[in-house]
C-alpha positions in Angstrom: 83.5 93.4 60.3 79.4 92.9 60.7 77.0 96.0 60.8 76.2 95.7 64.3 80.0 95.4 65.4 80.2 99.2 63.2 77.8 100.4 64.7 78.5 100.0 68.3 82.1 101.1 68.0 80.7 104.0 65.7 78.1 104.7 68.7 80.9 104.2 71.6 83.2 106.6 69.9 80.4 109.1 69.3 78.7 109.1 73.0 82.4 109.6 74.2 82.5 112.8 72.0 79.3 114.4 73.1 79.0 113.3 76.8 83.0 114.3 76.9 82.7 117.8 75.3 79.6 117.8 77.1 81.4 117.8 80.9 84.3 119.8 79.4 82.8 123.2 79.0 79.6 124.3 77.2 82.0 125.9 74.6 83.2 122.7 73.7 79.9 121.0 73.1 78.9 124.3 71.3 81.9 124.0 68.9 81.5 120.4 68.4 77.9 121.3 67.6 79.0 123.8 64.9 80.6 121.5 63.1 78.0 118.7 63.2 75.8 121.5 61.7 77.7 122.3 59.2 78.5 119.0 58.1 75.2 118.3 58.3 74.2 120.8 56.0 76.5 119.5 53.7 74.6 116.2 53.5 71.6 118.2 53.2 72.9 119.9 50.2 72.9 116.2 48.6 69.4 115.8 49.1 68.3 118.9 47.9 70.5 118.6 44.8 68.2 115.4 44.7 65.5 116.9 44.6 66.1 119.8 42.0 67.5 122.7 43.8 70.5 124.4 42.9 71.9 125.9 46.5 74.0 128.7 46.8 76.2 126.2 49.3 78.6 129.3 50.2 76.2 131.6 51.4 74.3 129.1 53.3 77.8 128.0 55.2 78.1 131.7 56.2 74.5 132.3 57.4 74.1 128.9 59.5 77.6 130.0 61.1 76.3 133.5 62.1 72.8 132.1 62.8 73.8 128.9 65.1 76.5 131.5 67.1 73.8 134.0 67.8 71.7 131.5 68.9 74.4 130.3 71.1 75.7 133.5 71.9 71.9 134.3 73.5 71.5 131.5 75.3 74.7 131.7 77.2 73.3 135.4 78.3 75.8 137.5 76.4 73.0 138.9 74.3 69.6 140.1 75.1 66.7 137.3 73.3 65.4 140.6 71.6 68.9 140.4 69.1 67.2 137.1 67.9 64.9 139.2 65.9 67.6 140.2 63.5 67.7 136.8 62.3 64.9 137.2 60.6 67.1 139.1 57.8 68.3 135.8 56.5 65.0 135.5 54.6 65.4 139.1 52.6 69.2 137.6 52.0 68.3 134.2 50.9 65.8 135.4 48.9 68.0 138.5 47.3 70.9 136.5 46.0 68.4 134.6 44.0 67.7 137.3 41.2 71.5 137.7 40.8 72.1 133.5 40.0 71.4 132.3 37.0 69.3 129.4 38.0 65.9 127.8 36.5 65.1 126.8 40.5 64.6 130.1 42.4 61.7 129.2 44.3 63.2 125.3 45.2 65.9 127.1 46.1 64.6 129.9 48.8 62.4 126.6 50.6 65.4 124.2 50.6 68.0 126.8 51.8 65.4 128.1 54.6 64.6 124.2 55.4 68.2 123.4 55.9 68.6 126.5 58.2 65.2 125.8 60.3 65.5 122.0 60.0 69.4 121.3 61.0 70.9 124.5 62.4 68.3 126.0 64.8 67.5 123.1 66.4 71.2 122.2 67.1 71.6 125.7 68.1 68.9 125.4 70.6 70.5 122.5 72.4 72.9 124.7 73.8 70.3 126.4 76.1 69.7 123.2 77.9 72.8 124.3 80.2 72.1 126.1 83.3 74.8 127.9 83.5 73.6 129.2 87.2 73.9 125.6 88.4 77.6 125.6 88.9 80.1 123.9 87.0 80.5 121.1 84.5 78.2 118.0 85.6 75.9 120.0 87.7 75.0 122.6 85.1 74.8 120.1 82.3 72.1 117.8 83.4 69.2 118.6 81.1 70.9 118.2 78.3 73.4 115.1 79.5 69.5 113.3 80.3 68.1 114.4 76.8 70.6 112.3 75.0 70.4 109.8 77.3 66.8 109.0 77.0 66.8 109.8 73.2 70.0 107.3 72.7 69.1 104.6 74.9 65.1 104.9 73.6 66.8 104.6 69.8 68.8 101.5 70.9 66.1 99.4 72.5 63.8 100.2 68.9 66.5 99.1 67.5 67.1 95.9 69.3 63.7 95.2 70.4 62.7 96.0 66.1 65.7 93.6 65.3 64.0 90.6 67.6 60.4 90.7 67.3 59.3 92.9 64.8 56.7 92.1 63.1 54.1 95.3 62.7 55.2 97.8 60.7 54.7 101.3 61.8 55.0 103.2 58.4 56.0 100.7 55.7 56.1 103.2 52.8 58.4 105.4 54.9 60.5 103.6 56.9 60.2 99.3 56.1 62.2 98.4 59.1 60.2 100.6 61.9 58.0 98.1 64.0 55.5 98.7 66.1 57.1 96.4 68.5 60.1 98.0 68.4 58.7 101.4 69.4 57.1 100.3 72.1 60.7 98.4 73.6 62.2 101.6 72.9 59.7 103.7 75.0 59.9 101.0 77.7 63.6 101.5 77.9 63.4 105.2 77.2 60.8 105.5 80.2 62.8 103.3 82.1 65.9 106.3 81.5 63.6 108.9 82.4 63.3 107.3 85.6 66.9 106.7 86.7 68.4 109.2 85.9 65.7 111.8 87.9 67.7 110.9 91.0 70.8 111.9 89.8 69.8 115.0 87.3 67.6 116.7 90.0 66.9 120.2 88.4 63.6 118.7 87.2 61.1 116.5 89.3 60.7 112.7 88.4 57.0 113.7 86.4 59.0 116.0 84.6 61.6 113.8 83.4 58.7 111.6 82.5 57.3 114.3 80.8 60.5 115.3 78.8 61.0 111.5 78.2 57.6 110.9 76.2 58.4 114.6 74.1 61.7 113.0 73.2 59.9 109.6 72.2 57.4 110.9 70.1 59.0 113.8 68.4 62.1 111.9 67.7 60.6 109.1 66.5 58.5 111.6 64.2 62.5 113.4 63.3 63.2 109.9 62.1 60.4 109.4 59.9 60.9 113.0 58.3 64.1 112.1 57.2 63.5 108.9 55.9 60.5 110.3 54.2 63.3 113.2 52.4 65.9 110.2 51.7 63.1 108.4 50.4 61.9 110.9 48.2 65.1 111.9 47.0 65.9 108.3 45.7 69.0 108.3 49.0 69.5 105.4 51.0 72.1 107.1 53.5 72.4 110.6 54.0 76.3 110.0 54.4 79.2 107.7 55.1 81.1 109.6 58.1 79.0 106.7 60.9 80.1 103.8 59.7 76.6 101.7 60.7 75.0 104.5 61.0 75.1 106.5 57.7 75.5 110.0 57.6 75.3 112.7 60.3 71.4 113.5 59.4 71.0 109.6 59.6 72.2 110.3 63.3 70.6 113.1 64.9 67.2 113.3 62.6 65.3 113.0 66.3 67.2 116.0 67.5 66.1 118.0 65.0 62.3 117.3 65.7 62.6 116.7 69.7 65.1 119.8 70.6 63.0 122.5 70.0 60.2 120.9 71.8 62.4 120.0 75.1 63.9 123.2 75.0 60.4 124.9 75.5 59.8 122.5 78.2 62.8 123.2 79.7 61.9 126.8 79.5 59.0 126.3 81.0 60.3 124.5 83.7 62.7 126.8 84.8 60.5 129.6 84.9 57.8 127.6 87.1 
């Protein structure tokens, strides 16, 4: 089975799982992405180790679960947003525990621990804030989240296809040799077209706002992709994992989400408050 077929089959299963959880309930989606967050964190441990750190894995898994749950329950309306201030306690906890560990890399351990939380766990938890639970059940309250993923997936697929067929000019060869400006242009075209098409079905936002969201997804999603490539290259790792045949690991598949999600979360917050 060649790489393209593996990538396609994995992609279809991946899409069904995510869309199915979104439509089933916000709780199903939150549970699925808690698992994704922790899976991504385990892959991050491998990168951090290759870069010379020695992380307290058990502590980080516990803290990540608590932080993810706190953010999710807050955006679902169970807690007042002011409770998120307690999330700042993770910093002294991570720093304090290093005092009692026999390790020669305490600063690197602290830095990578915080980076893992902020880069992986927090953005995926913020995806739960894309639901608009005041709009009714299932399809009606999940338009922003479904739109986010549809734009991102079609942009990414378009960039891959156009880059494979027409790629000549490399975007940032020292970090990602296969990414080309031709692929980026093709992805932008399909991503913007997707925003235009879904604006007729997901009417929570106007066409102009969907276009803004699409551009932010494309710009910051590309930045996220390149950032993950930079980290892997610095660690001497080709793929972050092998759990997704044809795609690599969880970090390989969600790299664009990590940077794009917080930006789009802010946009959605501003658009709903306008």
